[in-house]
N, C-alpha and C positions, 0 to 999 in steps of 0.2 A: 506613372504606373510603376516604374522600377523602384522608386522610393517607397511606395506602399508595400511592395513585395519584400523589400529589404527590412522595413520596419516590422512587418508581420513575422518574418523569419526570425528577427532578433528577439521579438517578444516570446517566441517559443523556446528559446534556449533557457535551460534551468540556471538559477543562480548558483546552485551547488548540487552535485550529484555524487553518488557513491554506490558501489555494488559489492556484493559478497556472495560466494557460492557455499552451499551447505550440503553435507552428506545427508542421507536419509535416516540418520539416527535421531534418537529422542532429544539430544542436546541441541539440535538445530533450532528448535523453536525459541528456547530461552536465549540462545546466542543471537538470533535474529531480532528479538525484542531489545536486547542490550545494544545491538548495532544501531537500531532505529533511534533509541534514546540518545546515544552518543552523537549521531548524525544531527538530530534536532538541537542538541546542546550547542552545536557549532553555528546554528542558524542566525543568532544575533549579529554575527560579523558579516552576514550577507543580506540581512533584512533590516528593516527599520526598528523592529521590536522583537523581543524573544517570543518563542512559541509558548503559550500557556501550558501549565501542567496538565490541565484537562485534555487539551489537544494532543499532547505527547502521549497521554494514556490511551486516547482513541487510536492514535497511529500505531502504538504497540499492539493494541487489540486487533486491528485490521491485519497487521503483519503476522501476528501469531496465527490468526485464522487462515490466512492464505498459505503460509508456510506449512501449517498443519495439514491442509488439504494436499499440498504437493508431497509431503513426506509420507502421509498415510495411503494415498491413492495413486501414486506413480512410482515407477522404477527409476532409480538413479538420483543424481543430485538435482538440486534446484538452485536458481540464482535469484537473489533479491536485488532490485534496482530502486533506489530512492532518488527522486528529483524534486528539489525544492524550487518553487516558483514564488512569486510575490505573495499571494494569498492562499496557496495550496501546496499540498504534498502529493506527488504522484508516486504511488506504490505499485511496482510491477514485480510479479513472481513468474519466472520462467520455469517450466518443467518439461519432462519428456513425453507426457501423455498428449495424445491428439484430441481426445474427447473433451468437449466443452463441459464446464461445470453447469449443473442444473440446480437452481435453488428449489427447495421443497416449499410447499405451502405452509403457512403458519399452523402449527399443531402443538398446543401446550402440553399434550399428553406424551409427545415424543421425547424420549430421553436422548440427548446428544443430537448431532447432525444439524445444528442451527447456525453453524459458522458463516456460511454464505448469506443466510438470512440477516445476520447481524451486520455483515459487511455492507450489504445493500442498504440497510436502514441508516447507517451512520455516514456513508460516503455520498458525494455529489453524483458520482457515476461509477459503474463497474462494467468493464468490457472484457471479452475473451477474444483473443486474436490468434490466428495461426502464427507459429514461429518456425524457423528452419528445422529445429529438432523437437518440435512439440507444440506448446502453446504459451501464450503470455496472458496472464490475468492482470489487468490494470485497474486500479482503484484510485479515484481522485478524492482526496480528503481536504475539506476546507480547513485552513488554519486560523480563520477568524473566530474569535470567541463568540459564543451565543449566550443568550440570557440563561439558558439552562446550565451552561458551564459554571456560572457564578453560584449556583445552588440556591436553596430557599432563603 
């Protein structure tokens, strides 16, 4: 029984992790995207293969949408935590707001406010959890290329 618990706990440890804190200014989003790209560029030294360009682009999209929500709708800084696992990237954004994000229903006539809808569509899962000073929005993105990544 102890071996199983140890093996399970070891499997949960990320291969690579990094975090950065961002002020609530407009430059935070671009900086967070660049931080994510640099983080994934280091992935080949911790994974068997590099992360495909399409998956890097999706990761940057998810990060920009989550950081945008934190910057626009909360007071104070936000923190981005990236955790690389064998086949996934766990993206967490911590902010100071207690209220959970609420995805809106699909409405092609609505201009803007589709960020969470996009994140839910491209990620394996999205959760919102209470954190000591607000909340944590956690998105799990598969790093395995799909047929649609290859294009037509």
